[in-house]
Structure formats: C-alpha cells, structure tokens
C-alpha positions in Angstrom: 6.0 -29.4 4.3 4.2 -26.6 2.6 2.3 -27.2 -0.6 3.5 -24.9 -3.4 3.2 -22.3 -4.7 2.4 -20.5 -1.5 3.2 -17.1 0.1 5.2 -17.2 3.3 5.6 -14.1 5.6 8.5 -13.8 8.1 6.9 -12.3 11.2 10.1 -11.0 12.8 11.1 -9.2 9.6 7.6 -7.7 9.5 7.9 -6.4 13.0 11.3 -4.9 12.2 9.9 -3.1 9.1 6.9 -1.8 11.1 9.3 -0.5 13.8 11.5 1.2 11.2 8.7 3.1 9.6 7.4 4.3 13.0 10.8 5.3 14.2 11.6 7.3 11.0 8.2 9.0 11.2 8.6 9.8 14.9 12.1 11.3 14.2 10.6 13.5 11.4 7.6 14.6 13.6 5.1 12.8 11.4 2.2 10.5 12.4 1.9 7.2 10.6 -1.2 5.9 8.8 -0.1 2.7 7.1 -1.8 1.5 3.9 -3.3 -2.0 4.2 -3.1 -2.6 0.4 0.0 -4.8 0.8 -1.0 -7.2 3.6 -4.8 -6.9 3.5 -4.9 -8.4 7.0 -6.5 -7.0 10.2 -3.9 -9.0 12.0 -1.1 -6.8 10.7 -3.1 -3.6 10.8 -3.5 -4.1 14.5 0.2 -4.7 14.8 0.8 -1.4 13.1 -1.6 0.4 15.4 0.1 -1.1 18.4 3.5 0.2 17.2 2.1 3.7 17.1 0.1 4.3 14.0 -2.9 6.7 14.4 -5.0 4.8 11.9 -4.9 3.0 8.6 -5.4 3.8 4.9 -7.6 1.8 2.6 -8.1 2.3 -1.2 -11.6 0.7 -1.6 -14.7 0.5 0.5 -14.6 -3.3 0.6 -11.1 -3.1 2.2 -12.4 -0.7 4.8 -15.4 -2.8 5.6 -13.1 -5.8 6.2 -10.9 -3.8 8.5 -13.8 -2.4 10.5 -15.2 -5.9 10.9 -11.7 -6.9 12.1 -11.7 -4.2 14.8 -10.0 -1.2 13.2 -11.6 2.1 14.0 -9.8 5.0 12.3 -9.7 4.9 8.5 -8.7 7.2 5.6 -10.2 6.1 2.3 -8.0 7.5 -0.5 -10.3 7.1 -3.5 -13.0 9.1 -5.3 -16.3 7.4 -4.2 -19.0 7.5 -7.0 -22.4 6.0 -7.3 -25.4 5.4 -5.0 -24.5 1.9 -4.0 -21.0 2.9 -2.9 -22.3 6.0 -1.1 -24.8 3.9 0.8 -22.0 1.6 1.9 -19.8 4.6 2.8 -22.5 6.0 5.0 -23.0 2.7 6.8 -19.2 2.5 7.3 -19.0 6.0 8.7 -21.5 5.0 11.5 -19.0 2.3 12.7 -15.7 4.1 12.7 -13.9 7.4 12.4 -13.8 7.8 8.6 -12.2 10.3 6.3 -12.2 10.3 2.5 -10.5 12.1 -0.3 -11.8 13.7 -3.5 -10.3 15.8 -6.3 -13.4 17.3 -8.0 -16.6 19.0 -7.2 -18.8 16.3 -8.8 -17.6 13.7 -6.3 -17.9 16.2 -3.4 -21.5 17.0 -4.4 -22.3 13.2 -4.4 -20.8 12.9 -1.0 -22.8 15.8 0.3 -26.1 14.5 -1.1 -25.6 11.3 0.7 -24.3 12.7 4.0 -26.5 15.8 4.4 -28.9 13.9 6.6 -26.4 11.9 8.5 -25.8 12.8 12.2 -22.1 13.2 11.7 -20.4 15.2 9.0 -18.0 13.4 6.7 -14.4 14.6 6.8 -13.1 15.2 3.2 -9.5 15.8 2.2 -8.6 17.3 -1.1 -6.4 15.1 -3.2 -3.5 16.9 -4.8 -1.4 15.9 -7.8 2.1 17.0 -6.7 3.8 15.4 -9.6 2.9 11.7 -9.7 0.4 12.3 -12.6 -2.5 10.3 -11.2 -5.6 11.7 -9.5 -5.5 15.1 -7.8 -6.2 18.8 -8.3 -3.5 20.4 -10.4 -2.4 23.4 -8.5 -2.4 24.9 -5.0 -5.0 27.4 -6.2 -7.3 24.6 -7.3 -6.8 22.9 -3.9 -7.9 26.0 -2.1 -10.9 26.5 -4.4 -12.1 22.9 -4.0 -11.6 23.0 -0.2 -13.8 26.1 0.0 -16.6 24.4 -2.0 -16.4 21.3 0.2 -16.6 23.4 3.3 -19.8 25.0 2.0 -21.5 21.7 1.2 -24.0 20.2 3.7 -22.9 17.0 5.5 -19.2 17.6 4.7 -16.3 19.0 6.7 -13.0 20.0 5.0 -10.3 18.0 6.7 -7.0 18.8 4.9 -4.8 17.8 2.0 -3.7 14.4 0.7 -1.2 13.5 -2.0 0.3 10.4 -3.4 3.6 12.1 -4.4 6.3 11.1 -6.9 8.9 8.9 -5.3 11.6 11.6 -5.4 11.9 15.4 -5.1 10.2 15.5 -1.7 11.3 19.1 -1.3 9.3 20.1 -4.4 6.3 18.2 -3.0 6.6 19.9 0.3 6.7 23.4 -1.4 3.5 22.5 -3.4 1.8 21.5 -0.1 3.1 24.6 1.7 1.7 26.9 -1.0 -1.7 25.1 -0.9 -1.8 25.3 2.9 -1.0 29.0 2.8 -3.8 29.7 0.4 -6.2 27.8 2.7 -5.0 29.9 5.7 -5.5 33.1 3.7 -9.1 31.9 3.0 -9.7 31.3 6.6 -9.8 27.5 6.2 -7.9 25.5 8.9 -5.9 22.5 7.4 -5.4 20.1 10.3 -4.1 17.2 8.1 -1.5 17.1 5.3 -1.1 13.5 4.3 1.8 12.3 2.2 2.8 8.8 1.2 5.0 6.2 -0.4 7.5 3.6 0.9 10.4 4.8 -1.4 10.0 8.2 0.3 10.7 6.9 3.9 14.3 8.0 3.9 13.1 11.5 2.8 10.5 12.0 5.6 12.3 15.1 7.1 11.8 16.9 3.8 8.0 16.8 4.3 8.2 19.7 6.6 4.5 20.8 6.1 3.0 17.3 6.3 1.3 15.9 9.4 1.2 12.2 8.5 2.7 9.7 6.1 1.1 6.7 4.5 3.1 3.7 3.4 2.1 0.2 2.5 4.7 -1.9 0.8 7.3 -1.3 3.5 5.7 -4.0 5.7 6.8 -6.8 3.4 9.1 -5.0 0.9 9.9 -6.5 -2.6 12.3 -6.6 -5.4 11.3 -3.2 -6.8 12.2 -1.6 -3.5 15.6 -3.4 -3.4 16.2 -1.9 -6.9 15.4 1.6 -5.6 17.8 1.2 -2.7 14.9 1.5 -0.2 15.6 -1.9 1.4 17.8 -4.9 1.3 17.1 -8.6 0.6 17.2 -9.1 4.4 14.3 -6.7 4.8 11.9 -8.6 2.4 9.5 -10.4 4.7 7.4 -12.1 1.9 8.5 -14.9 -0.4 6.7 -17.1 -2.8 7.7 -20.7 -2.1 7.7 -22.7 -5.3 8.9 -26.1 -6.5 11.2 -27.0 -9.4 9.1 -29.2 -11.6 11.4 -29.7 -14.6 15.0 -29.3 -15.7 14.7 -29.5 -19.5 18.3 -28.3 -20.0 21.4 -27.6 -17.9 20.6 -23.9 -18.0 16.9 -23.9 -17.6 14.6 -24.7 -14.6 10.8 -24.7 -14.6 8.9 -23.8 -11.4 5.3 -24.3 -10.4 4.7 -20.5 -10.0 3.6 -18.6 -13.0 1.7 -15.4 -13.5 -1.1 -16.6 -11.1 1.5 -16.6 -8.3 4.1 -14.0 -9.2 2.1 -11.6 -11.3 3.4 -10.2 -14.6 4.4 -6.8 -13.2 7.9 -5.8 -14.2 8.0 -2.3 -12.7 10.9 -1.5 -15.0 12.9 -4.5 -13.9 14.4 -7.4 -15.9 12.7 -10.7 -15.0 9.7 -11.6 -12.8 11.3 -11.8 -9.4 14.5 -12.7 -7.5 15.5 -16.2 -6.7 16.8 -15.9 -3.1 19.0 -19.0 -3.5 20.5 -17.7 -6.7 20.2 -13.9 -7.2 22.1 -14.2 -10.5 19.6 -16.5 -12.0 16.8 -14.9 -14.1 13.0 -15.6 -14.1 12.8 -14.8 -17.8 9.2 -15.9 -18.6 5.8 -16.7 -17.1 2.8 -18.6 -18.3 -0.2 -19.0 -16.1 1.2 -22.0 -14.1 4.9 -22.1 -15.1 7.9 -19.9 -14.4 11.0 -20.2 -16.6 14.3 -19.7 -14.9 17.5 -19.3 -16.9 20.5 -20.1 -14.7 23.0 -18.3 -16.9 26.5 -18.5 -15.4 25.2 -19.3 -11.9 26.7 -22.3 -10.1 23.3 -23.1 -8.8 22.1 -26.5 -9.9 18.5 -27.1 -8.6 17.0 -30.5 -8.7 13.5 -31.5 -9.6 11.6 -31.4 -6.3 13.6 -28.6 -4.7 11.6 -25.9 -3.0 13.0 -22.4 -3.6 12.0 -18.8 -2.5 11.1 -16.0 -4.9 11.1 -12.3 -3.9 8.3 -10.9 -6.1 8.8 -7.7 -8.1 5.5 -6.2 -6.7 4.3 -7.8 -3.5 1.0 -5.9 -3.2 -0.3 -7.6 -6.3 1.1 -11.0 -5.3 -0.7 -10.8 -2.0 -4.0 -10.4 -3.8 -3.3 -13.6 -5.8 -3.2 -15.9 -2.8 -6.3 -16.9 -0.7 -4.1 -17.5 2.3 -0.6 -16.7 3.6 1.6 -18.7 5.9 3.0 -16.6 8.8 6.4 -17.9 10.2 7.1 -16.8 13.7 10.5 -16.4 15.5 10.5 -20.1 16.3 9.9 -21.2 12.7 6.3 -22.2 13.5 3.9 -21.7 10.6 0.3 -20.5 10.9 -2.0 -20.3 7.8 -4.2 -17.1 7.7 -6.9 -16.1 5.1 -6.1 -12.9 3.3 -9.2 -11.1 4.6 -9.4 -8.2 2.2 -8.3 -10.1 -0.9 -10.2 -9.3 -4.1 -12.0 -6.2 -2.6 -12.2 -4.3 -5.9 -15.2 -2.1 -5.0 
C-alpha cells in the first residue's frame, strides 16, 4: 500500500497521450518537440522521442543539464539566458548536445555572442515572438525581422527561426503573425528553417498553424483539471493523480485529507476548488493549508471513511510534479515502480 500523499502516474494513459499528440502533429505536417516541464523525467522524454519527437524543450538550463545527463541530445531552451554563470553552463551544455535557444532582445543576444564567439560551434538562436499571450517576445513581425538580422550579424550565433508561446485560442491570428514575420525575413534574405509554436490546449487546432514547422506541448502527457475544463481532454485522459488519505470527518458534509498546498499547489487557474476528486466529482476541495485539504461533500452521496485513500486530479499538474521528490509509475499490469523526479526544483 502506498504511503500518502503521493503522485501516481498511469503508464498506459501516458502512452496514449504521447501517441495522440504525435498523430495530431503528423496529420498537420508538424514535427513535435515536447516540453519536459510537466514530467521532468528522462524516462518519459525518451518515450516521447521513441514515438517520433525530433527533440525536447526545456525552460531552464538545469532541466536541460539533467536531460543531457539522462541521454537526450536535441534540446530547445525557451528562455532568455542572462549572466556569466548561466552562459558558462550553456556553453558547456552546447558541447554535449544539439542545442538551440531563444531570445527576444538585443541585450540577451549580445551576451550570448560574447560567450560563444570563441566556441567551435555557433549557437542557434530563435527569436521569441509575442503573438498575443502577453509574456516574453518581440512585439511585431517587423521587430522579429530586425532582431533576427542583428543576431545573424553577431559572432558565435546563427539565426535559427521563430518561436512563440501563443495564446490558447485564435490559432489563425497567430499563424498570420508568424507568416508576416517569416515573409519579412525572406525579404531580408534570412532563411527561417524553424517556426516553433506551442501549447497543449492548441492541439486540436494544429492544422491552423500552417506556417509552423514544429509544436511544443508539455501538459498533454499527464493532463489535468484545467485541461478538462477547457475541453482539451477528459477525465479518462488524466494520467496523474495525487493519492491522499481521509484523516478526519469532522462533520457529515466535510472531509479532511492529508494533501494540502504542499501536495496539490494553490493554483486555481480560474477554477473553483483545488482539484477534482475522482471518486466524487461533485465534491469540492474548498480550502488548503500546508498539510490539510478541506473537502465539502455538498449534495454528493459519497461518504468517505477515515482511512480511505482517494485520488485527486490536480488543477495544474506541472506545479504538482515539482512538489514531489518521486512519482509512482503504474504499468499495464498494475505494478508500481517508484522513480525520482530527476529535474525537480531546477530553477536556474
């Protein structure tokens, strides 16, 4: 019997989710470059490669270092890299794998150039584009072409294409933005071999990314309650659950579990409650302290007893994965294997 709280991953569901992404991308003429932020495990990254992915995506250098140590060899790092310490690590990493990075401003590009000018191999740099999500990225196709030209002139660097983390709707508008940017690059005589888009909620819209070459998705491998709410998956597609024990029944309508914010995270993502109880979807996880979760049963007929072990689908699985030092992987025969979350806590 598993000690709770713990995170359990259903391997057959994972494999189905990996195959679905690959099949959707293949049908849309896109390559896949899964983001490892959700699972943080070389074990699953290799499974994604075996299914057809051309490489993986990492957000921080520490994640990429773990993946290279685990045997992965084609990595896109989608984050502005700043500072001598990080640049030294980036150069060391580039000697061990095929590495591409992104940037959205000339200051970052100049820092990359200063570090890679004397390296034997140029660093491939993609321009990050803000196509509507309002995070990082150049603000217009004109800005994208201008930054690409500057990157291409800097020693030690090679312009490699465009990258965006798009809003999770209006894929046609995103594609027009990227098409305009690509045309400006071509007009300037700059080849654009890669146009990288992303997002799990966009998987059903992949054919709309007509000018993209690859798609990055991360959460799809496990899925979570936020994706159920978006209509991107069903409960049956959620491979990861937090197993937790009912530790108290103070009233007929309230149950207390041993999973609080340290196990479920406090992320709401616009939802009501802090997760879905698989045994009673109508029940509500109404509050979290660090070690306690408060479930209101409401009108549900569910009547859990103290000592019952239940399953929670988290709101945001990527954060939850980072809260657990290990996961339990359940195979098709129900056999359980405990595995360290190798890239957990890699913030730098």
